[in-house]
N, C-alpha and C positions, 0 to 999 in steps of 0.2 A: 506666333502667339508669345507674348511675354509672360513672365511669372505672375505679375499682378492680375492678369486676366484669368489665369488658372486658379489662383487663390480666390478671386471673386466668384468664380463658377463653383469651386468647392464649398465656399461658405454659403452660397445660394442654395446648393443642393442640400447641404446639412441643415440649413434653416427651414427649407421646405419640408424635409423629413421630420424635423423637430416639431414644426407646426402641425403636421399631420398627426403625430403621436399625441400632442397636447389636445388636439381636437377630439381624437378618439377617446382619450381618457375622460375628457369633460362630458362627452355623450354617455359614456359608461356610468359615470357618477350620477348623472341626471336619471338614467334608467334605474339605478339602484335606489335613489331617493324616491322615485315613483313607486317602486315595489314596497319600500318601507312604509309609505303612507297607506298602502293597502293591507298591511299585516294585521292591524287590529280588526279588520273586517273578516279575515279568514281564520284567525286563530283565537283561542281563548286565553285571556290573561291569567297569569299564575295565581293571583289572589282570588279571582273569580272561581277558578278551578278548585282551589283549596276550600273555599266556602261551600261550594256545591258538594264536594266529597265529604266535608264535615256534616252537612245535612243528611246525606245518604247514610253515613255511619250512624248518626243518631237514630234515624228511622229503623235501621237494621237492629240496633241495640234494643229498641222498644219491641220489635217483633220477636227477637230471641227471648226477651224477658217474658213475653206473653206465652211463648211456646214452652219455656221452662215451667211456668205456672200450670199449664195444661198437663204436662207430663207428671207433675207432682200429685195432681188430683187423681 
C-alpha cells in the first residue's frame, strides 16, 4: 500500500464519521423543533398567567373587603 491509499482511507473514514455526526445533529435539531411547537399546548404563557393571577387577586381583595365590613358591624 502506498501513502496515497492510506491518506484516502483516512479521509474516507473521517468523512464518514463527520457525516454521521452531522446527521445525528440534524435529527436532534428536528426533534427539538418538534418539541418546541408542542410547548404552547402544554404550558401557560407568562402573560396569560399574569392576567389570571391579577383576576384572582382582585376577587380576593373584594372578598377581604366584604369580610372586613362584616367584622366591623
